[in-house]
N, C-alpha and C positions, 0 to 999 in steps of 0.2 A: 565423377562422371558429369558431363554437361552437354547441353545442346543449345543451338542458337535458333531463335524463332523470329518471324515477322508476323504480327497479328494486326488486324484492323477491325473497326466497327463502323458499319454504314446502314444497319437495320435497327434503328432505335425503337424502343418500346416505351409505353407509358409507365404509370406508377404500379409497382408490384411489391406489396409488403409481405406476402406469404410465400410466393414461389418465384423469387427473382431469377432473371435470366442473364447469364454471362456465357455466351456461346461463342468461343473464339474461332471455331471452325466455320461458322456461318455468319460471323460478323454481327451477332445480335447482342444487344445490351439493354436492360430495363433500368428504370429509375428507382432509386431508393427514396428520393424526395424530388418533387417536381412542382413548380408553380409558375404560371404565366408563360408556359412553353407549349408549343403545339408540334405535331408531327406532320411533316410534309414530304410527299414523294419528291425525291431530288432529281428525277428525270434520268436516272441511270439504272435501267432495269427496274427491279422492285425495291430499290434502296430507299430508305426513309431517313431524313435528316431532322435535326432539332432546331426550331426557330422560335425566337422571342415572339410572344403574342402581342399584337397591337392592343392598345387600351381603348378609351372612349372619350367622347366630348359631349358636353351638355347642349341640348337643343332648346330646352325650355324648362321653366320651373314655376312653382306656385307657392307663394309665401304662406307660412304658418300652417301648412298641412303636410301630411304624409300620403303619397300616392300608393295605394295598396295593389292595384292591378289595372291593366289596360287591355282592351279588346279591339280587334278590327271587325267592323260590321258593315257588310255590303247590303244596302237597302235600295231595291229598285234600280240596280245598276250603278249606284254611287257608293264610294267607299268612305267610311267614317271611322274615327278613333273615339272610343268611349272609355272614360277613366273613372275609377272610384277612388276617392280620397277622403281622409278623415282629419279632424283636428282633435283637440282634447275633449270635445263635447259630442260631436255628431259626425255623420257621413254625408258625402255629396257625390252626385253623378255629374260628369262633365262631358261635353262634346269638345274634342280637341281639334282645332283647325289643322288640317293636314298640310297646309303650306307655311303657316307661321308658328304652329304649335302653341297658339294661345288657347286659353281655357274658357269655354262658354258654359255657364251653369245650366244644367238640365233639371235637377231635382235636389233639394237640400233638406228634406225631412226624413233622413235615414239615421239609423242607429250607428254608433261607432263600432266597427268590427275590423279585426286584423286579416280577415279573409273574405272573399267574395267570388261569385261565379257568374258567368253569362254566356249566352248562345244566341245566334241569330236564326230565326225560324220564318218560314213562309206561311202566310195566312191569307188565302184568297188572292186579291190583287196586290196586297201589301206585305212587306217584310218588316218584322219586328225584332228588336233586341230584347231578350228576356233577361232580367237581372235579379239576383238574389244574394243577400249577405248572410243567410241562414237565421236571421233574427226578425227582420221586418216582413210585411206583406210584399210579395214580389212585384216588380215594376216592368211594364212593357214600354219600350221606347221606340217611337217612329219619328226620326229627326224632322221630316218634312211636314208632320201633322201639327195641328194646333188644338189642344195642347200636345206637346211632344211626349209626355209621360202619362201613363195610365196605371193606376194602382189596381192590381188583380186580387179579387176576393178568392184566394186559394183556400177553399174549405171543401172537404169531401162530403159525400151524401150522408155521412153519419154525423156531420157537424163539427168534425175535427179540423183544426187549422193545419195547413201544410206549410211547414217551414224547414228548409234544409239546404244543403250545398251540392249534393249529387244532382247532376243535370244532364239531360240528353234529349235528342229529338229524332223521330223516325216515323214513317207511315202517317204523316200529317198530325202526329200527336207530340206533345211535349211531356217529358218524364221528369219527375222531381221526387227526391227522397225526403222523408220526414221521420226521424228517429228510426224505427224498425220497419217502416213501410215504404213501398215503391208505389207512386201514384202516377197514373196516366191521365192526361187531360182528355176531354171529348175530342174525337177526331175532327180536325179542321177548325178547332176552336181552343186556342190556348187560354182563353178567359174563363172557360167552363170546366170545373173540376168536380161537380156534384150532380150532374145529370144522370138519372137512372130510370129511363123510360122503356128499357127492354130492347133498344136498338143496338146494332153492332158498332155504331159510332160512339156509344156511351163512354163516359169516363169509367175508370176502374182503379183498383189498388190490390196489392199483395203484401202480406205480412211475413216477416221472418222472426226467428226466435231471439234475435239480438239486433243491435243498431247496424244500419247499413252505412258503410264508409264511402263507397263510390259506385257509380254505374257507368256503363259504356256500351255502345252498340258495336257488335263484332260478329261477323259470319252469320248475318240474317237473324241474330238473336240479341237480346238485351242481357248483359251480364251484370249481376249485382254482387258486390263484394262486402262481406263483413271483415272484421279484423283477422279472422282465421279460416274462412272458407268463402267460396263463391257459388252462386247458382245462376242458371241461365233460363230466360223466358223466351218462348218461341210462339209466334202467332199473334192473333188479336186478343187482347186481354178482356174484351167485352164478350167474347165468344167462349163460354165456359166449356163447350164440348170439344173444341179443337185447340184451345190454348194449352200449351205444354210448359211444364217446369221441370228442369233437370234435377238430379240429386246433387247433394253437396260435393264439391271437389276440394282437393287439398290446396292450401295456400290462400291467404287473405291479402287484403290491400289496406294501407294505413290511412289514406286520406282521399278526399274527392279529387285532389290535384295530382295524385301519384299513379295515374294510369293513362296511357296514351296508345293510339294506333299508329304503327309505322309499317309500310309495305303490307306483308301478310302476317305481321306479328302484333300481338297486344302486350305491351310492356306494363308491368305493375310492380310496386315496391311492397314487400311484406316485412314489416318491422319485427315481427316475432322471429323471423329467420334472419333479420339484418341483411337482406339481399334483394337484388332486382331479378325478376323472372319474366318470362314471356310465354304466351300461348302461341304456338305455331299453327297456321292453317295450311294443311296439305292439299294436294290436287284432288284427292278423293273426298274432301270435305271434312276430314277428321281434324280435331283440335287436340294438340298434345302440349303439356307444359314442358318448359326447358329446364335445364340446370341453372344454377345461379350465375348471373353475369358479373357480380360485384365481389367475388371472393377476395380479390386483391386489394380492395379499398374498404373492407368492413370496419377498419379502425376508425374511419370518419363517422360511420353510423352510430358508433358507441357514444359519440358526443352529442347526439340528437337530443333536444329538449322535448320530452314527451308531452309537456304541457303546451307545446307549440306545434304539435304534430300536424295540425290542419294547415300549417304554413309550408310543410314539406311539399315540394313540387317537382314533377318531371316535365321538362319543356322541350319538345322536339323543334330543332332549328335546322332545317334542310334548306340550304340556300347557296347559290353560286357554286363554288367548288368545295363547300364544306357540307359534311353530313354529321351533325352533332346532336346529342341529347344532353341538355343541361339538367343538372340535378341539384336543387337547392335543399340544403340540410340545415334547418335552424338549430343553433347550438345554445347551450345553457348560459353562455355569457352574453346573450342578447344579440349575437351576430349570426353569421351563417357560413358554412362551407359551400363553395360552388364547384362541384365536380362536373366534368364533361366526359361523356362516353363518345369517343371517335367511332362512329357507327361502322364505317367501312373497315377500319383497321382493328376494331375490337379492343381498343386500348383506352385506359382512363387517364385524363388530364385534370389539372386543377387550375382554376382561374381566380383572380382576386374577387372575393365575395363581400367586401365591405359595403354594408348598407344595401345590398342587393334585395330587391323584392320580386321582380318578375321580368320577362322578356317576351317579345313576339317578333315574327317576321312581318315587315311592312315595306312595300316597294323593293322587295328582294334585299333588304338590309335588316340587321338585328337592331331593334329598338328596345332599350331596357329601362327599368324604373329603379332608381336608387334615391331613397328618402323622398324629397319633394321635387325631384328632377326627372325629366325624360332625356335619355342620352342615346347617341348612336355608337354602337360598338365596332371594334376592329378598325379604327381610323387614326389613332394617335399613339405616340410612344408613352403617354401618361394616361392615368385614369382620372378624368375630369381635372386635369392639371396637377395631379399628385403622382409622383413617381412610385411605381411598385416594381421591385426587382424581378427579373427572370432567373429562375434557378433550375438547373438539371444536375442532379447528383447521382453519380454512378453507384452501382453495387461494387463490392470489393473485387478487385482484379487480383487473383492469385495464381492464375494459369494452372489450376488443378492441384496446387499444394500450398499450404500455409507455412511450411518449413523450408522449402527450397529457396535459395537466394537468387534473385533476378538482378542482373547487371545490364544497364542500358549501354550497348555499344554504339547505338545510333541516337536518333532524336525522336520526339513525338511530332508528327505532322498533322495539322488540321486543315482539311479542305473546306474553305469557306465559300458560300454563295455570294459572289461579288455584286449581285443585283440588289443586295440588302446591305444595310449599315452594319459593320462588324467592329464593335468596340466593347470589350468585355474582359472579365478576369477568369483565370484558371487557378483553382486551389488544388494542390497535390498533397495528400496526406499519406505519409509513409508508415506502414506497420501499425495503423490505428493509434498513432502517437501524435497528439496535437502539438507537441513541442518540435516535431520534425516536419511540420507543415510549411509549405512554400506557396506563395501566391505570385502569379505572373500576369501582367496585363497584355492583352492582345489587341492591337488596333491596326486594321488593314482596310484601306479604302483607296479608290481612284482619285485622281485630281478633280478639282472643282468643275472643270469644263468637260470631263469625259461623259459620254452618253452611250447608251445601248438601246436600240429599238428595232422594231420590224416594220415593214410596210406591206401593203396589200399584195405586192408582186413577189415578195420574198417567201420562201418556204418557211413554215412555222419554226423550224429548228435553226434557222439562220437569221442574221441581222447585220446591221452596219455599226461599226465602231468608229466614231469620229471625234475630232478634237474640239470642235465648236459648231455653232449653228450654221456656219458657212461651208461646212463639210470640206475643209481644206486638206484633210488627209487622203482624199481620193476614194472614199467609200470602200474601205477594207472589209471584205466579207469574212466573218469568223463563225466557227461552229459554237453553238450555245454551250456544249459540254466543256469547252475551254474557258468559258466565262466564269472561272473560279480563281481564287487566289489561295496560295498555300502559306500557312503560318507555321513556324518552326519553334519548338520548345526544346532547348538543349540543357545539358548539365543535370540529368536526372540522377538523383541519389540511388544507390542500390537499395532494394527493398525485398521483402517477402510478401507483403500485401500493399496494394496501392489503391487509393480511392481518389477519383477526380470529381471536382465540382465546378461547373461553369455557372457564372452569375454576373449580373450587372449591378452597379451601385448608384448611378445617377442618370438622369435624362441628358441626352437622347440615346444612351447606350442600349444596344441590342446585339444579338448574335444570330447567325444563320449557318449552322455547321452541318455539312453533308457527310463528312467522313473523318475518322480519327485513326491514324496509323502509327503503330509502334514498330520502328525498324530495328532489327538486330537486338533482340533481348537474349542475353546469355543466361540460361537457367542452370544453376549448379545444384544438382540433386543431392539431397541429404543422404548420408550413408546409413 
């Protein structure tokens, strides 16, 4: 008994290692393995294609040092970039020129640290950047002042030094963690942490029964995380009568850099659970924790180096047409995984993480730090001149049965987005047998003089296809949906299981695949 089917996939998913998707009725397919590939809407309904990620290019570098982190600081209407870097002996604060990306030294008497934190706060007529590396006395930076840097005597009214990495600001106060304590500065004065005169503007602190890993302001309260629970503080900490502290809630946070606010959610990573969670803020003001977001990529968290857990970071990057949360996971081999949660699609991707330290949004672009360099992301086919392959590996395609024989009576057709360069390879592995593997190269592109563009008068879904700059073809109007090219793969060996892997091998190879169609598969069912 047999039947003939035609199946297609045009709703591609991200990495799923636990609950893979191969849904032939709805055209859905998830990746068993995926790197340097993103998911883009292909402008055909809700269809999602797989596209090679663009890499990066160096903007600037500083010799003999490693850049740990960089911050955008808006002070009195001017935008600055402030960077912390280290050599083998000590740490340095720099002002980075936003036009040339040259480094100007601000302060060079800091300890060497692999982590640091900073925040810009308003104090009276001036804005300050507050810096801490968790070791030294904190520094207040005002670029237009002389001197530009002021050392803060962060000591509480019991004489204890305040040194930590958890950092937040609200209600005219700066908040800094130190071991198991949360410290509030005097209201309106980030330089005063020890005033105790009985005024409601006084500095204050709260102690927990274990060290505090992170703090963040959310839903009119300050949430303090330990490694296995969180508490929230509401109100003025200098007002003992009205200040409120919540009971402990389930779930902790692993580091000062692994909690962020996005929309009405607070995302945090709990290493005890090996998962990413969020608090949802509902219209009635209630906050409820979510289920885990990272079930499908927990395998990567198992490689986290717990000795470097403070380097773990969640980085929100909402810009242009992208809504991404980058997740840096420092690994035991001294490197890191760089996972990306596509926030709108709810799917996990993986990007080249070699030497990655941190990233920020600056001028609506992603600026990253890798070793001693500042780079702009998503602009080149290579990563700082080094080629890194794009890989998308299917789950096993068996059409519901591992034993029935499938015979291709037709071909495999790939619908490629011709607005992008398509030159890549397809690996076909039959019946999980490496000896039966075939590799085919796909190269589809228009001629050198072909162009596609729109103008101000054209509808956004239309454009002109012309042969050259002189428009000698007579302005042929075409529908954007037809601006695709079809690649055909013939001669497919009969199989019981089939796995496809799309990949690139050298620059400038990339792919942009909207749809994969299997025409006329004869399925001979086992008796």
